PDB file of N, CA, C and O in Angstrom:
ATOM      1  N   MET A   1       0.835  -1.180   0.000  1.00  0.00           N
ATOM      2  CA  MET A   1       0.000   0.000   0.000  1.00  0.00           C
ATOM      3  C   MET A   1       0.878   1.241   0.000  1.00  0.00           C
ATOM      4  O   MET A   1       1.870   1.310   0.726  1.00  0.00           O
ATOM      5  N   GLU A   2       0.516   2.200  -0.800  1.00  0.00           N
ATOM      6  CA  GLU A   2       1.264   3.447  -0.858  1.00  0.00           C
ATOM      7  C   GLU A   2       0.808   4.373   0.248  1.00  0.00           C
ATOM      8  O   GLU A   2      -0.341   4.309   0.686  1.00  0.00           O
ATOM      9  N   GLU A   3       1.709   5.239   0.704  1.00  0.00           N
ATOM     10  CA  GLU A   3       1.424   6.183   1.787  1.00  0.00           C
ATOM     11  C   GLU A   3       0.209   7.050   1.484  1.00  0.00           C
ATOM     12  O   GLU A   3      -0.582   7.330   2.384  1.00  0.00           O
ATOM     13  N   LYS A   4       0.044   7.477   0.241  1.00  0.00           N
ATOM     14  CA  LYS A   4      -1.072   8.356  -0.108  1.00  0.00           C
ATOM     15  C   LYS A   4      -2.418   7.646   0.025  1.00  0.00           C
ATOM     16  O   LYS A   4      -3.449   8.310   0.131  1.00  0.00           O
ATOM     17  N   ASP A   5      -2.433   6.302   0.022  1.00  0.00           N
ATOM     18  CA  ASP A   5      -3.675   5.547   0.142  1.00  0.00           C
ATOM     19  C   ASP A   5      -4.199   5.495   1.573  1.00  0.00           C
ATOM     20  O   ASP A   5      -5.359   5.150   1.794  1.00  0.00           O
ATOM     21  N   CYS A   6      -3.368   5.828   2.532  1.00  0.00           N
ATOM     22  CA  CYS A   6      -3.780   5.756   3.939  1.00  0.00           C
ATOM     23  C   CYS A   6      -3.228   6.971   4.673  1.00  0.00           C
ATOM     24  O   CYS A   6      -2.133   6.924   5.233  1.00  0.00           O
ATOM     25  N   ALA A   7      -3.987   8.047   4.663  1.00  0.00           N
ATOM     26  CA  ALA A   7      -3.508   9.310   5.231  1.00  0.00           C
ATOM     27  C   ALA A   7      -3.201   9.214   6.719  1.00  0.00           C
ATOM     28  O   ALA A   7      -2.303   9.905   7.197  1.00  0.00           O
ATOM     29  N   VAL A   8      -3.923   8.373   7.471  1.00  0.00           N
ATOM     30  CA  VAL A   8      -3.695   8.287   8.917  1.00  0.00           C
ATOM     31  C   VAL A   8      -2.558   7.355   9.284  1.00  0.00           C
ATOM     32  O   VAL A   8      -2.189   7.285  10.457  1.00  0.00           O
ATOM     33  N   CYS A   9      -1.993   6.642   8.338  1.00  0.00           N
ATOM     34  CA  CYS A   9      -0.948   5.665   8.639  1.00  0.00           C
ATOM     35  C   CYS A   9       0.312   6.299   9.231  1.00  0.00           C
ATOM     36  O   CYS A   9       1.121   5.599   9.839  1.00  0.00           O
ATOM     37  N   ALA A  10       0.485   7.581   9.067  1.00  0.00           N
ATOM     38  CA  ALA A  10       1.670   8.241   9.603  1.00  0.00           C
ATOM     39  C   ALA A  10       1.474   8.694  11.044  1.00  0.00           C
ATOM     40  O   ALA A  10       2.432   9.132  11.681  1.00  0.00           O
ATOM     41  N   ASP A  11       0.250   8.599  11.576  1.00  0.00           N
ATOM     42  CA  ASP A  11      -0.021   9.055  12.937  1.00  0.00           C
ATOM     43  C   ASP A  11       0.485   8.051  13.969  1.00  0.00           C
ATOM     44  O   ASP A  11       0.190   6.858  13.903  1.00  0.00           O
ATOM     45  N   PHE A  12       1.255   8.570  14.924  1.00  0.00           N
ATOM     46  CA  PHE A  12       1.792   7.762  16.015  1.00  0.00           C
ATOM     47  C   PHE A  12       1.258   8.289  17.333  1.00  0.00           C
ATOM     48  O   PHE A  12       0.890   9.459  17.440  1.00  0.00           O
ATOM     49  N   ILE A  13       1.218   7.423  18.338  1.00  0.00           N
ATOM     50  CA  ILE A  13       0.991   7.870  19.706  1.00  0.00           C
ATOM     51  C   ILE A  13       2.080   7.241  20.566  1.00  0.00           C
ATOM     52  O   ILE A  13       2.620   6.185  20.237  1.00  0.00           O
ATOM     53  N   VAL A  14       2.391   7.905  21.665  1.00  0.00           N
ATOM     54  CA  VAL A  14       3.333   7.374  22.644  1.00  0.00           C
ATOM     55  C   VAL A  14       2.550   7.170  23.926  1.00  0.00           C
ATOM     56  O   VAL A  14       1.861   8.079  24.388  1.00  0.00           O
ATOM     57  N   VAL A  15       2.651   5.984  24.503  1.00  0.00           N
ATOM     58  CA  VAL A  15       1.970   5.672  25.757  1.00  0.00           C
ATOM     59  C   VAL A  15       3.028   5.329  26.789  1.00  0.00           C
ATOM     60  O   VAL A  15       3.845   4.433  26.574  1.00  0.00           O
ATOM     61  N   LYS A  16       3.017   6.043  27.916  1.00  0.00           N
ATOM     62  CA  LYS A  16       3.927   5.741  29.026  1.00  0.00           C
ATOM     63  C   LYS A  16       3.085   5.310  30.213  1.00  0.00           C
ATOM     64  O   LYS A  16       2.233   6.061  30.688  1.00  0.00           O
ATOM     65  N   ALA A  17       3.328   4.093  30.690  1.00  0.00           N
ATOM     66  CA  ALA A  17       2.582   3.543  31.816  1.00  0.00           C
ATOM     67  C   ALA A  17       3.003   4.226  33.117  1.00  0.00           C
ATOM     68  O   ALA A  17       4.191   4.321  33.426  1.00  0.00           O
ATOM     69  N   LEU A  18       2.018   4.696  33.867  1.00  0.00           N
ATOM     70  CA  LEU A  18       2.271   5.311  35.167  1.00  0.00           C
ATOM     71  C   LEU A  18       1.960   4.344  36.310  1.00  0.00           C
ATOM     72  O   LEU A  18       2.102   4.696  37.481  1.00  0.00           O
ATOM     73  N   GLU A  19       1.537   3.129  35.969  1.00  0.00           N
ATOM     74  CA  GLU A  19       1.291   2.057  36.932  1.00  0.00           C
ATOM     75  C   GLU A  19       1.477   0.729  36.215  1.00  0.00           C
ATOM     76  O   GLU A  19       1.513   0.688  34.985  1.00  0.00           O
ATOM     77  N   ASN A  20       1.594  -0.349  36.967  1.00  0.00           N
ATOM     78  CA  ASN A  20       1.709  -1.675  36.367  1.00  0.00           C
ATOM     79  C   ASN A  20       0.380  -2.096  35.754  1.00  0.00           C
ATOM     80  O   ASN A  20      -0.683  -1.757  36.274  1.00  0.00           O
ATOM     81  N   GLY A  21       0.439  -2.831  34.657  1.00  0.00           N
ATOM     82  CA  GLY A  21      -0.752  -3.420  34.059  1.00  0.00           C
ATOM     83  C   GLY A  21      -1.553  -2.524  33.130  1.00  0.00           C
ATOM     84  O   GLY A  21      -2.730  -2.793  32.888  1.00  0.00           O
ATOM     85  N   VAL A  22      -0.949  -1.468  32.603  1.00  0.00           N
ATOM     86  CA  VAL A  22      -1.655  -0.626  31.624  1.00  0.00           C
ATOM     87  C   VAL A  22      -1.851  -1.451  30.350  1.00  0.00           C
ATOM     88  O   VAL A  22      -0.912  -2.070  29.849  1.00  0.00           O
ATOM     89  N   THR A  23      -3.074  -1.450  29.837  1.00  0.00           N
ATOM     90  CA  THR A  23      -3.401  -2.227  28.649  1.00  0.00           C
ATOM     91  C   THR A  23      -3.683  -1.313  27.473  1.00  0.00           C
ATOM     92  O   THR A  23      -4.418  -0.333  27.598  1.00  0.00           O
ATOM     93  N   ILE A  24      -3.094  -1.640  26.327  1.00  0.00           N
ATOM     94  CA  ILE A  24      -3.339  -0.924  25.076  1.00  0.00           C
ATOM     95  C   ILE A  24      -3.996  -1.920  24.130  1.00  0.00           C
ATOM     96  O   ILE A  24      -3.449  -2.991  23.868  1.00  0.00           O
ATOM     97  N   ILE A  25      -5.170  -1.562  23.619  1.00  0.00           N
ATOM     98  CA  ILE A  25      -5.929  -2.456  22.749  1.00  0.00           C
ATOM     99  C   ILE A  25      -6.127  -1.776  21.400  1.00  0.00           C
ATOM    100  O   ILE A  25      -6.620  -0.650  21.334  1.00  0.00           O
ATOM    101  N   GLY A  26      -5.742  -2.459  20.325  1.00  0.00           N
ATOM    102  CA  GLY A  26      -5.960  -1.951  18.976  1.00  0.00           C
ATOM    103  C   GLY A  26      -7.318  -2.380  18.463  1.00  0.00           C
ATOM    104  O   GLY A  26      -7.705  -3.538  18.622  1.00  0.00           O
ATOM    105  N   LEU A  27      -8.052  -1.453  17.843  1.00  0.00           N
ATOM    106  CA  LEU A  27      -9.378  -1.729  17.303  1.00  0.00           C
ATOM    107  C   LEU A  27      -9.351  -1.587  15.786  1.00  0.00           C
ATOM    108  O   LEU A  27      -8.699  -0.691  15.249  1.00  0.00           O
ATOM    109  N   THR A  28     -10.057  -2.469  15.107  1.00  0.00           N
ATOM    110  CA  THR A  28     -10.077  -2.464  13.649  1.00  0.00           C
ATOM    111  C   THR A  28     -11.017  -1.389  13.112  1.00  0.00           C
ATOM    112  O   THR A  28     -11.913  -0.912  13.809  1.00  0.00           O
ATOM    113  N   ARG A  29     -10.791  -1.029  11.873  1.00  0.00           N
ATOM    114  CA  ARG A  29     -11.724  -0.118  11.198  1.00  0.00           C
ATOM    115  C   ARG A  29     -12.601  -0.954  10.280  1.00  0.00           C
ATOM    116  O   ARG A  29     -12.318  -2.126  10.034  1.00  0.00           O
ATOM    117  N   GLY A  30     -13.646  -0.356   9.787  1.00  0.00           N
ATOM    118  CA  GLY A  30     -14.527  -1.067   8.868  1.00  0.00           C
ATOM    119  C   GLY A  30     -15.929  -1.169   9.426  1.00  0.00           C
ATOM    120  O   GLY A  30     -16.279  -0.505  10.401  1.00  0.00           O
ATOM    121  N   LYS A  31     -16.723  -2.009   8.794  1.00  0.00           N
ATOM    122  CA  LYS A  31     -18.141  -2.154   9.163  1.00  0.00           C
ATOM    123  C   LYS A  31     -18.315  -2.593  10.613  1.00  0.00           C
ATOM    124  O   LYS A  31     -19.143  -2.041  11.336  1.00  0.00           O
ATOM    125  N   ASP A  32     -17.541  -3.577  11.034  1.00  0.00           N
ATOM    126  CA  ASP A  32     -17.608  -4.080  12.410  1.00  0.00           C
ATOM    127  C   ASP A  32     -16.292  -3.807  13.120  1.00  0.00           C
ATOM    128  O   ASP A  32     -15.247  -4.310  12.707  1.00  0.00           O
ATOM    129  N   THR A  33     -16.333  -3.008  14.193  1.00  0.00           N
ATOM    130  CA  THR A  33     -15.124  -2.727  14.970  1.00  0.00           C
ATOM    131  C   THR A  33     -14.848  -3.915  15.890  1.00  0.00           C
ATOM    132  O   THR A  33     -15.732  -4.364  16.620  1.00  0.00           O
ATOM    133  N   LYS A  34     -13.618  -4.415  15.846  1.00  0.00           N
ATOM    134  CA  LYS A  34     -13.222  -5.573  16.656  1.00  0.00           C
ATOM    135  C   LYS A  34     -11.868  -5.313  17.288  1.00  0.00           C
ATOM    136  O   LYS A  34     -11.079  -4.516  16.780  1.00  0.00           O
ATOM    137  N   PHE A  35     -11.598  -5.993  18.409  1.00  0.00           N
ATOM    138  CA  PHE A  35     -10.272  -5.975  18.996  1.00  0.00           C
ATOM    139  C   PHE A  35      -9.361  -6.822  18.121  1.00  0.00           C
ATOM    140  O   PHE A  35      -9.749  -7.916  17.713  1.00  0.00           O
ATOM    141  N   HIS A  36      -8.138  -6.332  17.817  1.00  0.00           N
ATOM    142  CA  HIS A  36      -7.236  -7.175  17.031  1.00  0.00           C
ATOM    143  C   HIS A  36      -5.858  -7.338  17.649  1.00  0.00           C
ATOM    144  O   HIS A  36      -5.075  -8.167  17.185  1.00  0.00           O
ATOM    145  N   HIS A  37      -5.542  -6.568  18.683  1.00  0.00           N
ATOM    146  CA  HIS A  37      -4.225  -6.702  19.295  1.00  0.00           C
ATOM    147  C   HIS A  37      -4.257  -6.038  20.670  1.00  0.00           C
ATOM    148  O   HIS A  37      -4.947  -5.037  20.862  1.00  0.00           O
ATOM    149  N   SER A  38      -3.522  -6.585  21.610  1.00  0.00           N
ATOM    150  CA  SER A  38      -3.407  -5.923  22.913  1.00  0.00           C
ATOM    151  C   SER A  38      -1.996  -6.101  23.467  1.00  0.00           C
ATOM    152  O   SER A  38      -1.305  -7.077  23.175  1.00  0.00           O
ATOM    153  N   GLU A  39      -1.601  -5.134  24.267  1.00  0.00           N
ATOM    154  CA  GLU A  39      -0.287  -5.132  24.926  1.00  0.00           C
ATOM    155  C   GLU A  39      -0.483  -4.694  26.368  1.00  0.00           C
ATOM    156  O   GLU A  39      -1.364  -3.883  26.655  1.00  0.00           O
ATOM    157  N   LYS A  40       0.327  -5.221  27.275  1.00  0.00           N
ATOM    158  CA  LYS A  40       0.335  -4.772  28.673  1.00  0.00           C
ATOM    159  C   LYS A  40       1.669  -4.127  28.964  1.00  0.00           C
ATOM    160  O   LYS A  40       2.720  -4.639  28.579  1.00  0.00           O
ATOM    161  N   LEU A  41       1.618  -2.991  29.652  1.00  0.00           N
ATOM    162  CA  LEU A  41       2.839  -2.285  30.033  1.00  0.00           C
ATOM    163  C   LEU A  41       2.932  -2.180  31.542  1.00  0.00           C
ATOM    164  O   LEU A  41       1.924  -1.972  32.217  1.00  0.00           O
ATOM    165  N   ASP A  42       4.134  -2.322  32.074  1.00  0.00           N
ATOM    166  CA  ASP A  42       4.375  -2.088  33.491  1.00  0.00           C
ATOM    167  C   ASP A  42       4.839  -0.654  33.694  1.00  0.00           C
ATOM    168  O   ASP A  42       5.244   0.017  32.745  1.00  0.00           O
ATOM    169  N   LYS A  43       4.778  -0.196  34.918  1.00  0.00           N
ATOM    170  CA  LYS A  43       5.123   1.185  35.259  1.00  0.00           C
ATOM    171  C   LYS A  43       6.472   1.576  34.666  1.00  0.00           C
ATOM    172  O   LYS A  43       7.461   0.854  34.792  1.00  0.00           O
ATOM    173  N   GLY A  44       6.485   2.744  34.015  1.00  0.00           N
ATOM    174  CA  GLY A  44       7.714   3.267  33.436  1.00  0.00           C
ATOM    175  C   GLY A  44       7.981   2.817  32.008  1.00  0.00           C
ATOM    176  O   GLY A  44       8.821   3.401  31.323  1.00  0.00           O
ATOM    177  N   LYS A  45       7.281   1.793  31.553  1.00  0.00           N
ATOM    178  CA  LYS A  45       7.490   1.296  30.188  1.00  0.00           C
ATOM    179  C   LYS A  45       6.781   2.211  29.194  1.00  0.00           C
ATOM    180  O   LYS A  45       5.757   2.818  29.509  1.00  0.00           O
ATOM    181  N   VAL A  46       7.344   2.299  27.986  1.00  0.00           N
ATOM    182  CA  VAL A  46       6.823   3.171  26.937  1.00  0.00           C
ATOM    183  C   VAL A  46       6.570   2.340  25.688  1.00  0.00           C
ATOM    184  O   VAL A  46       7.361   1.465  25.336  1.00  0.00           O
ATOM    185  N   MET A  47       5.459   2.625  25.029  1.00  0.00           N
ATOM    186  CA  MET A  47       5.166   1.994  23.746  1.00  0.00           C
ATOM    187  C   MET A  47       4.850   3.088  22.736  1.00  0.00           C
ATOM    188  O   MET A  47       4.098   4.021  23.020  1.00  0.00           O
ATOM    189  N   ILE A  48       5.438   2.956  21.553  1.00  0.00           N
ATOM    190  CA  ILE A  48       5.131   3.858  20.446  1.00  0.00           C
ATOM    191  C   ILE A  48       4.290   3.049  19.471  1.00  0.00           C
ATOM    192  O   ILE A  48       4.726   2.009  18.978  1.00  0.00           O
ATOM    193  N   ALA A  49       3.084   3.531  19.196  1.00  0.00           N
ATOM    194  CA  ALA A  49       2.154   2.793  18.336  1.00  0.00           C
ATOM    195  C   ALA A  49       1.768   3.647  17.138  1.00  0.00           C
ATOM    196  O   ALA A  49       1.705   4.873  17.225  1.00  0.00           O
ATOM    197  N   GLN A  50       1.513   2.983  16.026  1.00  0.00           N
ATOM    198  CA  GLN A  50       1.157   3.680  14.794  1.00  0.00           C
ATOM    199  C   GLN A  50      -0.226   3.234  14.343  1.00  0.00           C
ATOM    200  O   GLN A  50      -0.549   2.046  14.362  1.00  0.00           O
ATOM    201  N   PHE A  51      -1.039   4.210  13.934  1.00  0.00           N
ATOM    202  CA  PHE A  51      -2.302   3.882  13.300  1.00  0.00           C
ATOM    203  C   PHE A  51      -1.991   3.341  11.912  1.00  0.00           C
ATOM    204  O   PHE A  51      -1.134   3.877  11.210  1.00  0.00           O
ATOM    205  N   THR A  52      -2.683   2.281  11.516  1.00  0.00           N
ATOM    206  CA  THR A  52      -2.444   1.626  10.235  1.00  0.00           C
ATOM    207  C   THR A  52      -3.760   1.480   9.490  1.00  0.00           C
ATOM    208  O   THR A  52      -4.807   1.908   9.977  1.00  0.00           O
ATOM    209  N   GLU A  53      -3.708   0.882   8.324  1.00  0.00           N
ATOM    210  CA  GLU A  53      -4.940   0.673   7.570  1.00  0.00           C
ATOM    211  C   GLU A  53      -5.956  -0.131   8.383  1.00  0.00           C
ATOM    212  O   GLU A  53      -7.123   0.259   8.423  1.00  0.00           O
ATOM    213  N   PRO A  54      -5.567  -1.247   9.040  1.00  0.00           N
ATOM    214  CA  PRO A  54      -6.577  -1.967   9.826  1.00  0.00           C
ATOM    215  C   PRO A  54      -6.842  -1.374  11.215  1.00  0.00           C
ATOM    216  O   PRO A  54      -7.881  -1.665  11.807  1.00  0.00           O
ATOM    217  N   THR A  55      -5.943  -0.560  11.744  1.00  0.00           N
ATOM    218  CA  THR A  55      -6.106  -0.017  13.103  1.00  0.00           C
ATOM    219  C   THR A  55      -6.678   1.392  13.047  1.00  0.00           C
ATOM    220  O   THR A  55      -6.019   2.326  12.591  1.00  0.00           O
ATOM    221  N   SER A  56      -7.913   1.530  13.518  1.00  0.00           N
ATOM    222  CA  SER A  56      -8.564   2.841  13.473  1.00  0.00           C
ATOM    223  C   SER A  56      -8.594   3.521  14.828  1.00  0.00           C
ATOM    224  O   SER A  56      -8.737   4.741  14.907  1.00  0.00           O
ATOM    225  N   ALA A  57      -8.459   2.743  15.901  1.00  0.00           N
ATOM    226  CA  ALA A  57      -8.551   3.312  17.246  1.00  0.00           C
ATOM    227  C   ALA A  57      -7.738   2.471  18.213  1.00  0.00           C
ATOM    228  O   ALA A  57      -7.435   1.307  17.952  1.00  0.00           O
ATOM    229  N   MET A  58      -7.387   3.093  19.347  1.00  0.00           N
ATOM    230  CA  MET A  58      -6.708   2.382  20.424  1.00  0.00           C
ATOM    231  C   MET A  58      -7.401   2.720  21.726  1.00  0.00           C
ATOM    232  O   MET A  58      -7.751   3.871  21.988  1.00  0.00           O
ATOM    233  N   LYS A  59      -7.590   1.700  22.530  1.00  0.00           N
ATOM    234  CA  LYS A  59      -8.216   1.857  23.844  1.00  0.00           C
ATOM    235  C   LYS A  59      -7.129   1.627  24.881  1.00  0.00           C
ATOM    236  O   LYS A  59      -6.385   0.650  24.803  1.00  0.00           O
ATOM    237  N   ILE A  60      -7.038   2.530  25.852  1.00  0.00           N
ATOM    238  CA  ILE A  60      -5.990   2.432  26.871  1.00  0.00           C
ATOM    239  C   ILE A  60      -6.644   2.354  28.232  1.00  0.00           C
ATOM    240  O   ILE A  60      -7.423   3.229  28.612  1.00  0.00           O
ATOM    241  N   ARG A  61      -6.322   1.300  28.966  1.00  0.00           N
ATOM    242  CA  ARG A  61      -6.853   1.091  30.319  1.00  0.00           C
ATOM    243  C   ARG A  61      -5.720   1.230  31.312  1.00  0.00           C
ATOM    244  O   ARG A  61      -4.641   0.664  31.132  1.00  0.00           O
ATOM    245  N   GLY A  62      -5.979   1.994  32.367  1.00  0.00           N
ATOM    246  CA  GLY A  62      -4.973   2.181  33.398  1.00  0.00           C
ATOM    247  C   GLY A  62      -4.419   3.593  33.365  1.00  0.00           C
ATOM    248  O   GLY A  62      -4.759   4.398  32.498  1.00  0.00           O
ATOM    249  N   LYS A  63      -3.560   3.870  34.326  1.00  0.00           N
ATOM    250  CA  LYS A  63      -2.978   5.208  34.458  1.00  0.00           C
ATOM    251  C   LYS A  63      -1.778   5.318  33.537  1.00  0.00           C
ATOM    252  O   LYS A  63      -0.800   4.583  33.674  1.00  0.00           O
ATOM    253  N   ALA A  64      -1.869   6.261  32.584  1.00  0.00           N
ATOM    254  CA  ALA A  64      -0.810   6.406  31.586  1.00  0.00           C
ATOM    255  C   ALA A  64      -0.826   7.808  31.005  1.00  0.00           C
ATOM    256  O   ALA A  64      -1.847   8.495  31.016  1.00  0.00           O
ATOM    257  N   TRP A  65       0.337   8.220  30.492  1.00  0.00           N
ATOM    258  CA  TRP A  65       0.448   9.432  29.687  1.00  0.00           C
ATOM    259  C   TRP A  65       0.323   9.007  28.241  1.00  0.00           C
ATOM    260  O   TRP A  65       0.947   8.032  27.822  1.00  0.00           O
ATOM    261  N   ILE A  66      -0.482   9.732  27.470  1.00  0.00           N
ATOM    262  CA  ILE A  66      -0.622   9.479  26.044  1.00  0.00           C
ATOM    263  C   ILE A  66      -0.219  10.762  25.323  1.00  0.00           C
ATOM    264  O   ILE A  66      -0.829  11.813  25.517  1.00  0.00           O
ATOM    265  N   LEU A  67       0.808  10.665  24.496  1.00  0.00           N
ATOM    266  CA  LEU A  67       1.288  11.829  23.740  1.00  0.00           C
ATOM    267  C   LEU A  67       0.943  11.631  22.273  1.00  0.00           C
ATOM    268  O   LEU A  67       1.225  10.581  21.696  1.00  0.00           O
ATOM    269  N   THR A  68       0.325  12.657  21.667  1.00  0.00           N
ATOM    270  CA  THR A  68      -0.016  12.628  20.245  1.00  0.00           C
ATOM    271  C   THR A  68       0.413  13.946  19.627  1.00  0.00           C
ATOM    272  O   THR A  68       0.874  14.850  20.323  1.00  0.00           O
ATOM    273  N   LYS A  69       0.259  14.047  18.323  1.00  0.00           N
ATOM    274  CA  LYS A  69       0.577  15.310  17.668  1.00  0.00           C
ATOM    275  C   LYS A  69      -0.430  16.402  18.054  1.00  0.00           C
ATOM    276  O   LYS A  69      -0.206  17.582  17.785  1.00  0.00           O
ATOM    277  N   HIS A  70      -1.531  16.004  18.681  1.00  0.00           N
ATOM    278  CA  HIS A  70      -2.553  16.950  19.110  1.00  0.00           C
ATOM    279  C   HIS A  70      -2.385  17.410  20.552  1.00  0.00           C
ATOM    280  O   HIS A  70      -3.069  18.333  20.993  1.00  0.00           O
ATOM    281  N   GLY A  71      -1.479  16.771  21.290  1.00  0.00           N
ATOM    282  CA  GLY A  71      -1.246  17.134  22.675  1.00  0.00           C
ATOM    283  C   GLY A  71      -1.046  15.919  23.560  1.00  0.00           C
ATOM    284  O   GLY A  71      -0.846  14.804  23.077  1.00  0.00           O
ATOM    285  N   THR A  72      -1.103  16.153  24.870  1.00  0.00           N
ATOM    286  CA  THR A  72      -0.868  15.106  25.872  1.00  0.00           C
ATOM    287  C   THR A  72      -2.127  14.923  26.710  1.00  0.00           C
ATOM    288  O   THR A  72      -2.802  15.889  27.065  1.00  0.00           O
ATOM    289  N   VAL A  73      -2.427  13.668  27.016  1.00  0.00           N
ATOM    290  CA  VAL A  73      -3.585  13.320  27.840  1.00  0.00           C
ATOM    291  C   VAL A  73      -3.117  12.347  28.917  1.00  0.00           C
ATOM    292  O   VAL A  73      -2.254  11.506  28.662  1.00  0.00           O
ATOM    293  N   GLU A  74      -3.681  12.457  30.116  1.00  0.00           N
ATOM    294  CA  GLU A  74      -3.418  11.468  31.158  1.00  0.00           C
ATOM    295  C   GLU A  74      -4.657  10.599  31.307  1.00  0.00           C
ATOM    296  O   GLU A  74      -5.750  11.108  31.553  1.00  0.00           O
ATOM    297  N   ALA A  75      -4.490   9.291  31.158  1.00  0.00           N
ATOM    298  CA  ALA A  75      -5.586   8.344  31.310  1.00  0.00           C
ATOM    299  C   ALA A  75      -5.569   7.774  32.718  1.00  0.00           C
ATOM    300  O   ALA A  75      -4.531   7.778  33.380  1.00  0.00           O
ATOM    301  N   GLY A  76      -6.695   7.293  33.170  1.00  0.00           N
ATOM    302  CA  GLY A  76      -6.797   6.676  34.490  1.00  0.00           C
ATOM    303  C   GLY A  76      -7.170   7.693  35.537  1.00  0.00           C
ATOM    304  O   GLY A  76      -7.376   8.871  35.244  1.00  0.00           O
ATOM    305  N   GLU A  77      -7.253   7.219  36.760  1.00  0.00           N
ATOM    306  CA  GLU A  77      -7.668   8.112  37.862  1.00  0.00           C
ATOM    307  C   GLU A  77      -6.493   8.821  38.480  1.00  0.00           C
ATOM    308  O   GLU A  77      -6.666   9.605  39.414  1.00  0.00           O
TER     309      GLU A  77
END
């Protein structure tokens, strides 16, 4: 697939776990949204994730910093 065919494919997020057991879940795009991948992070661990043609959304459970090109968000309580 060429880059021009998937405009969101260049979007990345950075997730830094602020507690043990932070879960990152990738969700598919299309008619039916489904879970297709998950990762668990322990406190202090960082994951850099990229949106792709099949990945339209990410769900993050637990206390974490999420950095995007749009800004920073803290998830969890």
